[in-house]
ZAMARGU-4260 file (C-alpha; in steps of 0.2 Angstrom, whole numbers, plus 5000, padded with zeros to 4 digits):
<rodrens>
0) 5159/5157/5091 | 5175/5150/5083 | 5172/5133/5086 | 5156/5136/5076 | 5163/5147/5063
5) 5171/5131/5061 | 5161/5118/5058 | 5150/5130/5047 | 5162/5131/5034 | 5165/5114/5034
10) 5146/5110/5032 | 5147/5097/5049 | 5135/5107/5061 | 5119/5098/5058 | 5127/5082/5054
15) 5136/5085/5071 | 5120/5093/5083 | 5130/5107/5087 | 5123/5116/5103 | 5114/5132/5099
20) 5101/5142/5103 | 5084/5143/5087 | 5073/5158/5087 | 5056/5154/5083 | 5039/5165/5082
25) 5025/5169/5066 | 5028/5183/5059 | 5026/5200/5065 | 5030/5195/5082 | 5045/5204/5089
30) 5059/5191/5084 | 5070/5203/5073 | 5064/5218/5088 | 5073/5202/5101 | 5091/5203/5092
35) 5091/5219/5089 | 5089/5222/5105 | 5102/5209/5109 | 5114/5216/5096 | 5110/5234/5100
40) 5111/5240/5082 | 5098/5240/5068 | 5104/5228/5055 | 5089/5215/5052 | 5078/5218/5035
45) 5063/5225/5040 | 5045/5225/5028 | 5029/5215/5027 | 5023/5198/5021 | 5037/5186/5024
50) 5057/5195/5027 | 5067/5182/5033 | 5068/5171/5021 | 5083/5159/5025 | 5093/5154/5043
55) 5103/5166/5049 | 5118/5163/5061 | 5120/5178/5073 | 5138/5177/5081 | 5139/5189/5093
60) 5159/5193/5098 | 5164/5202/5114 | 5179/5214/5111 | 5188/5229/5119 | 5189/5245/5112
65) 5174/5256/5105 | 5172/5248/5088 | 5160/5239/5081 | 5158/5228/5063 | 5151/5216/5055
70) 5160/5200/5043 | 5147/5187/5031 | 5153/5170/5030 | 5153/5170/5012 | 5162/5187/5009
75) 5175/5181/5020 | 5184/5195/5029 | 5177/5210/5022 | 5171/5221/5038 | 5154/5231/5037
80) 5157/5244/5049 | 5144/5253/5041 | 5125/5241/5049 | 5114/5246/5036 | 5125/5241/5022
85) 5124/5225/5034 | 5108/5222/5032 | 5108/5227/5012 | 5116/5214/5011 | 5106/5203/5020
90) 5093/5206/5009 | 5106/5205/4994 | 5111/5187/4997 | 5092/5182/5001 | 5087/5185/4984
95) 5103/5177/4976 | 5099/5161/4984 | 5080/5161/4984 | 5073/5171/4969 | 5062/5187/4972
100) 5045/5175/4974 | 5045/5177/4994 | 5051/5157/4992 | 5063/5150/5007 | 5079/5141/5008
105) 5089/5130/5019 | 5107/5137/5016 | 5110/5148/5031 | 5120/5164/5029 | 5132/5168/5044
110) 5135/5185/5051 | 5145/5188/5065 | 5144/5205/5073 | 5159/5210/5085 | 5155/5225/5097
115) 5159/5231/5117 | 5141/5232/5119 | 5139/5212/5115 | 5141/5197/5125 | 5147/5180/5115
120) 5131/5172/5111 | 5127/5164/5092 | 5107/5162/5088 | 5097/5159/5072 | 5085/5167/5065
125) 5073/5154/5057 | 5059/5163/5047 | 5041/5167/5053 | 5030/5153/5055 | 5014/5159/5043
130) 5000/5150/5037 | 4993/5158/5023 | 5000/5164/5006 | 5000/5180/5005 | 5003/5189/4987
135) 5017/5181/4977 | 5021/5168/4989 | 5022/5147/4987 | 5005/5139/4990 | 5014/5127/5001
140) 5023/5141/5010 | 5016/5131/5027 | 5026/5115/5024 | 5038/5123/5016 | 5044/5134/5036
145) 5036/5121/5044 | 5051/5110/5035 | 5065/5122/5036 | 5061/5125/5056 | 5060/5108/5062
150) 5076/5104/5053 | 5085/5116/5066 | 5073/5112/5081 | 5072/5091/5082 | 5090/5089/5086
155) 5092/5086/5104 | 5105/5100/5106 | 5096/5113/5100 | 5091/5125/5113 | 5074/5133/5105
160) 5069/5154/5109 | 5049/5153/5105 | 5046/5171/5104 | 5027/5175/5108 | 5017/5194/5108
165) 5006/5193/5123 | 4993/5203/5116 | 4988/5184/5110 | 4983/5171/5120 | 4998/5160/5126
170) 4989/5143/5119 | 4987/5146/5101 | 5006/5152/5101 | 5012/5145/5086 | 5031/5146/5091
175) 5026/5134/5109 | 5015/5124/5098 | 5029/5119/5086 | 5042/5120/5102 | 5031/5104/5109
180) 5030/5095/5096 | 5051/5092/5098 | 5051/5095/5115 | 5035/5092/5126 | 5040/5094/5143
185) 5048/5110/5139 | 5066/5105/5146 | 5075/5114/5132 | 5064/5129/5128 | 5065/5147/5133
190) 5050/5159/5131 | 5050/5177/5128 | 5032/5188/5127 | 5036/5203/5117 | 5026/5219/5116
195) 5020/5219/5136 | 5017/5235/5134 | 5004/5237/5121 | 4992/5226/5131 | 4974/5232/5134
200) 4970/5242/5147 | 4970/5233/5163 | 4977/5215/5158 | 4994/5211/5160 | 5005/5195/5154
205) 5011/5190/5174 | 5002/5173/5173 | 5011/5174/5157 | 5029/5176/5163 | 5025/5165/5180
210) 5025/5150/5170 | 5007/5146/5176 | 5000/5142/5159 | 5011/5132/5152 | 5025/5131/5162
215) 5044/5127/5154 | 5061/5125/5163 | 5069/5137/5159 | 5055/5152/5164 | 5050/5166/5151
220) 5057/5182/5151 | 5046/5197/5145 | 5055/5211/5134 | 5045/5226/5126 | 5048/5229/5107
225) 5055/5247/5102 | 5039/5255/5094 | 5036/5261/5076 | 5033/5278/5084 | 5051/5275/5092
230) 5059/5272/5074 | 5051/5288/5065 | 5059/5296/5083 | 5075/5288/5075 | 5076/5284/5094
235) 5093/5270/5096 | 5090/5252/5102 | 5101/5258/5117 | 5086/5272/5121 | 5074/5258/5119
240) 5082/5248/5131 | 5082/5260/5146 | 5066/5264/5140 | 5061/5246/5142 | 5070/5245/5160
245) 5061/5260/5166 | 5042/5255/5160 | 5046/5237/5171 | 5053/5246/5184 | 5037/5256/5188
250) 5021/5245/5178 | 5014/5239/5195 | 5010/5220/5190 | 5030/5220/5184 | 5040/5232/5197
255) 5043/5217/5205 | 5048/5203/5194 | 5059/5216/5184 | 5076/5211/5187 | 5072/5192/5179
260) 5063/5206/5161 | 5072/5214/5147 | 5085/5215/5133 | 5099/5216/5147 | 5092/5197/5156
265) 5086/5189/5142 | 5105/5192/5134 | 5114/5184/5150 | 5100/5170/5154 | 5105/5162/5135
270) 5121/5165/5136 | 5119/5155/5153 | 5111/5144/5146 | 5118/5139/5130 | 5136/5140/5143
275) 5128/5126/5152 | 5122/5116/5137 | 5139/5117/5132 | 5147/5109/5147 | 5134/5096/5149
280) 5136/5092/5128 | 5151/5091/5127 | 5159/5072/5129 | 5145/5068/5117 | 5149/5081/5106
285) 5166/5078/5104 | 5163/5059/5102 | 5156/5065/5088 | 5170/5074/5080 | 5184/5060/5085
290) 5172/5046/5076 | 5170/5057/5059 | 5188/5061/5061 | 5193/5043/5063 | 5181/5039/5047
295) 5188/5054/5039 | 5207/5046/5040 | 5201/5028/5033 | 5196/5039/5018 | 5210/5047/5016
300) 5221/5029/5018 | 5207/5021/5004 | 5211/5034/4994 | 5230/5034/4997 | 5244/5042/4990
305) 5252/5047/4972 | 5263/5033/4964 | 5279/5040/4958 | 5284/5029/4943 | 5300/5022/4952
310) 5286/5012/4961 | 5274/5009/4949 | 5280/4990/4945 | 5281/4984/4962 | 5266/4992/4968
315) 5256/4982/4953 | 5264/4967/4960 | 5258/4971/4977 | 5239/4973/4971 | 5239/4958/4959
320) 5246/4948/4972 | 5235/4952/4988 | 5221/4951/4976 | 5222/4935/4972 | 5227/4932/4988
325) 5210/4937/4995 | 5202/4928/4977 | 5210/4909/4986 | 5204/4915/5003 | 5187/4919/5002
330) 5186/4900/4993 | 5196/4892/5008 | 5187/4903/5018 | 5200/4912/5024 | 5194/4929/5021
335) 5188/4939/5036 | 5177/4953/5031 | 5161/4961/5037 | 5149/4952/5023 | 5156/4936/5034
340) 5142/4941/5046 | 5128/4943/5034 | 5128/4923/5028 | 5139/4910/5018 | 5151/4917/5008
345) 5164/4910/4994 | 5167/4892/4998 | 5153/4888/5008 | 5141/4897/4995 | 5151/4883/4982
350) 5148/4869/4995 | 5130/4873/4998 | 5128/4871/4977 | 5137/4854/4979 | 5126/4845/4992
355) 5110/4857/4994 | 5107/4861/4978 | 5113/4851/4967 | 5115/4833/4978 | 5097/4838/4983
360) 5091/4837/4967 | 5099/4820/4962 | 5092/4812/4978 | 5074/4817/4973 | 5077/4811/4955
365) 5065/4796/4952 | 5071/4782/4942 | 5057/4780/4930 | 5055/4798/4929 | 5047/4802/4913
370) 5043/4784/4909 | 5028/4775/4907 | 5022/4758/4910 | 5019/4757/4888 | 5036/4764/4882
375) 5043/4749/4895 | 5032/4735/4885 | 5037/4744/4869 | 5057/4740/4872 | 5054/4726/4878
380) 5044/4720/4863 | 5058/4730/4853 | 5070/4716/4860 | 5064/4703/4855 | 5064/4705/4836
385) 5051/4692/4828 | 5054/4680/4840 | 5041/4680/4855 | 5052/4678/4871 | 5053/4666/4884
390) 5063/4680/4897 | 5065/4697/4903 | 5077/4703/4885 | 5093/4711/4897 | 5093/4723/4879
395) 5073/4732/4887 | 5084/4735/4901 | 5099/4745/4895 | 5090/4753/4883 | 5080/4762/4896
400) 5090/4764/4909 | 5102/4773/4899 | 5090/4784/4893 | 5084/4788/4913 | 5105/4790/4914
405) 5104/4803/4902 | 5092/4814/4910 | 5106/4816/4924 | 5116/4828/4913 | 5106/4844/4911
410) 5106/4845/4934 | 5124/4842/4935 | 5129/4855/4920 | 5116/4866/4930 | 5129/4866/4945
415) 5142/4872/4932 | 5134/4885/4931 | 5129/4889/4947 | 5146/4887/4953 | 5152/4898/4941
420) 5142/4913/4944 | 5147/4909/4960 | 5166/4912/4958 | 5159/4929/4950 | 5151/4936/4966
425) 5170/4929/4973 | 5177/4940/4963 | 5168/4955/4970 | 5169/4949/4988 | 5191/4950/4983
430) 5190/4969/4979 | 5204/4979/4986 | 5200/4997/4992 | 5214/5002/4980 | 5203/4996/4964
435) 5189/5009/4965 | 5207/5019/4965 | 5213/5013/4947 | 5198/5010/4938 | 5207/5004/4924
440) 5214/4992/4934 | 5199/4988/4941 | 5192/4983/4924 | 5205/4973/4917 | 5210/4964/4932
445) 5192/4959/4932 | 5194/4955/4914 | 5205/4943/4915 | 5199/4935/4928 | 5181/4933/4920
450) 5193/4927/4904 | 5201/4913/4916 | 5182/4907/4922 | 5179/4906/4903 | 5191/4897/4898
455) 5188/4883/4913 | 5170/4882/4909 | 5171/4874/4893 | 5182/4857/4899 | 5170/4856/4913
460) 5155/4857/4904 | 5162/4842/4890 | 5171/4831/4908 | 5151/4833/4915 | 5146/4825/4897
465) 5159/4813/4899 | 5156/4807/4917 | 5140/4804/4910 | 5145/4792/4893 | 5156/4784/4904
470) 5140/4777/4914 | 5134/4776/4898 | 5145/4766/4891 | 5145/4752/4900 | 5131/4744/4911
475) 5140/4736/4925 | 5126/4722/4930 | 5140/4716/4942 | 5142/4728/4953 | 5138/4726/4970
480) 5124/4734/4976 | 5115/4729/4960 | 5100/4719/4963 | 5102/4708/4949 | 5091/4699/4938
485) 5089/4685/4954 | 5083/4696/4965 | 5071/4706/4953 | 5062/4688/4950 | 5061/4685/4966
490) 5052/4702/4971 | 5041/4699/4957 | 5037/4680/4963 | 5033/4687/4980 | 5024/4703/4979
495) 5013/4696/4960 | 5007/4708/4949 | 4988/4716/4952 | 4976/4710/4942 | 4967/4719/4927
500) 4956/4732/4933 | 4966/4737/4949 | 4980/4751/4948 | 4995/4745/4956 | 5006/4750/4968
505) 5020/4764/4964 | 5035/4754/4963 | 5049/4756/4977 | 5067/4755/4975 | 5072/4737/4980
510) 5081/4734/4995 | 5098/4727/4990 | 5102/4712/5001 | 5122/4709/5004 | 5129/4700/4989
515) 5139/4691/5000 | 5129/4680/5005 | 5119/4677/4992 | 5121/4660/4985 | 5114/4666/4965
520) 5127/4678/4966 | 5143/4667/4955 | 5131/4660/4944 | 5125/4678/4940 | 5143/4683/4936
525) 5147/4669/4928 | 5138/4675/4913 | 5150/4689/4910 | 5136/4702/4909 | 5117/4700/4920
530) 5118/4683/4919 | 5100/4683/4916 | 5100/4670/4902 | 5108/4656/4915 | 5096/4661/4928
535) 5081/4656/4917 | 5086/4643/4907 | 5073/4629/4909 | 5063/4640/4919 | 5052/4649/4919
540) 5041/4662/4931 | 5027/4658/4922 | 5026/4638/4924 | 5031/4624/4910 | 5019/4622/4895
545) 5015/4608/4895 | 5016/4594/4880 | 5007/4590/4865 | 4998/4608/4869 | 5000/4619/4853
550) 5001/4640/4855 | 4988/4647/4849 | 4992/4664/4841 | 4987/4679/4850 | 4978/4692/4840
555) 4983/4710/4840 | 4973/4723/4837 | 4976/4735/4825 | 4971/4753/4822 | 4970/4760/4804
560) 4975/4778/4810 | 4966/4783/4792 | 4944/4778/4799 | 4947/4772/4815 | 4942/4753/4810
565) 4947/4737/4822 | 4954/4722/4810 | 4961/4705/4811 | 4973/4696/4803 | 4955/4683/4801
570) 4950/4696/4791 | 4961/4695/4778 | 4974/4707/4773 | 4976/4725/4773 | 4989/4739/4772
575) 5002/4739/4785 | 4999/4754/4800 | 5013/4767/4800 | 5010/4764/4818 | 5008/4749/4828
580) 5006/4751/4846 | 5005/4737/4861 | 4988/4733/4866 | 4981/4744/4878 | 4979/4731/4892
585) 4993/4724/4898 | 4993/4705/4899 | 4999/4696/4916 | 5016/4692/4908 | 5017/4707/4902
590) 5013/4717/4921 | 5025/4702/4928 | 5041/4710/4913 | 5039/4728/4919 | 5038/4725/4936
595) 5057/4716/4935 | 5063/4730/4923 | 5058/4744/4935 | 5065/4733/4952 | 5082/4733/4938
600) 5080/4751/4933 | 5077/4756/4951 | 5092/4746/4957 | 5104/4752/4943 | 5100/4770/4945
605) 5104/4772/4961 | 5122/4767/4959 | 5122/4780/4945 | 5116/4793/4955 | 5130/4790/4969
610) 5146/4792/4957 | 5137/4805/4949 | 5135/4815/4964 | 5150/4811/4970 | 5161/4813/4951
615) 5154/4831/4949 | 5157/4842/4965 | 5177/4831/4961 | 5178/4836/4943 | 5170/4853/4944
620) 5183/4857/4958 | 5197/4850/4949 | 5194/4858/4932 | 5187/4875/4939 | 5187/4882/4957
625) 5205/4875/4960 | 5214/4881/4942 | 5206/4897/4945 | 5216/4900/4962 | 5232/4891/4954
630) 5232/4904/4939 | 5225/4919/4943 | 5241/4926/4950 | 5251/4919/4935 | 5238/4925/4924
635) 5237/4943/4931 | 5258/4946/4929 | 5259/4936/4912 | 5241/4949/4903 | 5243/4966/4913
640) 5264/4967/4921 | 5268/4975/4906 | 5279/4994/4906 | 5267/5000/4896 | 5254/4997/4902
645) 5259/5004/4919 | 5249/5022/4917 | 5234/5015/4912 | 5230/5002/4925 | 5238/5019/4940
650) 5227/5032/4933 | 5216/5035/4945 | 5199/5039/4945 | 5193/5057/4939 | 5184/5063/4954
655) 5199/5054/4970 | 5211/5071/4969 | 5193/5079/4973 | 5189/5069/4985 | 5207/5065/4991
660) 5208/5086/4995 | 5191/5087/5002 | 5195/5074/5016 | 5211/5082/5018 | 5201/5099/5020
665) 5189/5089/5033 | 5205/5081/5045 | 5208/5097/5047 | 5192/5106/5050 | 5189/5089/5061
670) 5207/5089/5071 | 5207/5109/5075 | 5187/5108/5081 | 5194/5095/5092 | 5208/5108/5098
675) 5195/5119/5102 | 5183/5107/5112 | 5203/5103/5124 | 5204/5123/5128 | 5185/5121/5132
680) 5185/5107/5142 | 5203/5115/5151 | 5191/5131/5153 | 5175/5123/5158 | 5174/5134/5175
685) 5179/5150/5165 | 5165/5150/5150 | 5153/5166/5155 | 5164/5180/5145 | 5166/5197/5151
690) 5154/5207/5136 | 5141/5213/5143 | 5125/5222/5137 | 5128/5243/5139
</rodrens>
């Protein structure tokens, strides 16, 4: 009883699954009469409909002497010797919590009864089960009561005292039905059969009491309740108990089992079963108490003690250093925490961004993405100027490849943003428990860190843009991995262009041979650039023009944007159209030129991709990640370590003091409960109390 009293005040019994006995049954089956018979006094409210609307935790405690009294948990140490006042207080407190509309509430009433006529026992009286709302009862009263009852009896350490009237069919017992839902084997259910004295003449409840209809591990106990005639005649409960034993001993069906029936036997049986149940569950229950105590002590440690004024500066420096170290360790993979088992964190996620996101995107970036054959033809035409070209112009290659290189800036800048977002996550992972306590310091520290990251973002983005501009500033056609003009022309000669009307296969990146073994490598590098003019001097991939043959100028189809009519130069002078496009069908020469240009673009673009994939992560690490790690502690001290800011930064959250106090109280309660459990263990052989019903 003392242990339960301590835990009830702390609000822990349901969480701990405290061993106890819950009394369940339908309305008007005699639950209240059974409890009053065990106590030996009239103290429970009576009436029609729902009388018990809140759980009543009834703690019986045997005391020496002749004095009897009761105490309510919500009234402190106030004692009630008049049991009529106890009944009135139960009704009053029920109406206070539940109102007067016959609704139910899960908040329990705790009542202690001290008497020399009781044995040490704890029972929980629950509202009677009902099916049909009556009067002003809520429409869902059935589900409300069922949910309340289930909240108690579904816990495996709760014994169920199922009360059923003898004049009803046991198969239709509401108490046994709800008990069977949570205890299908009947291992923790105790059956009580009431009103065995008012059954129809010629019938008895012997088969029920012997468990032949629905067996239970702890069996059934028959009791005789006080009749309304006894109540009106002011017959005491003790007199009713004596009358009960007289009835059982003389009844022809019950006299053979009467020592195992009656209120006295019921009380001693409940005490014995509960004591044995407590003994069985004691180790597990103690482990729960120890676990809760450890958790409460850890929580209290997180709240810490109030920091004195003289220690504020040192405390702040310690917190700044610890946070900066956690930030660096999270990036370097040295921060050990529970989140490490939930996937990649910190620096590992940054590595994933560099190589699995950015690197993969750049690798898959097609050198000719967004580039059409018409654009290549236009670039070649525009690069030749007013003269007809004999060779593929270098200017066309540079214009096109620069356009493609510029597209790499977007994924590189996107990589910067992703790393910046990841560093924001690292900030949260590096948070100290004390920062939950000092919310002002938490906000200021996060503000400083975000400011550092913001200041790093600009230089990082600028350096990324510079990397792209560096690649655009000089197209190094002398790079050892570059295919060069001769190799591109050789591929064009080995793989002639597809005739007009057939669909050419998509261009593939060229395989670059080892230039050290190429006899034309020196010739190409001698020109200082691509050396294409030197390679093609006096030679044309289309063959030499025969002497004496005069070129016939080609006709260019010109479309008038106004009327769509085509004109030729032979038709005379005409106005210059706004847009002049090449012939829609490329010539054989143009197809060869496009093939050469694409080979050169693929080769050089692969070189640039390797450079960007290598330089971007290094740039981000230098300008953002490492800079943030190295400057974090210094910036925290510079911006926040000022004496005038100490009180603001170390101001606790308004509810921290309340939590610390509640945690202190919880620890005291759990320690006291643990001491009681240890004493119970030491006295496990002396559980049965000396008190008895008289």
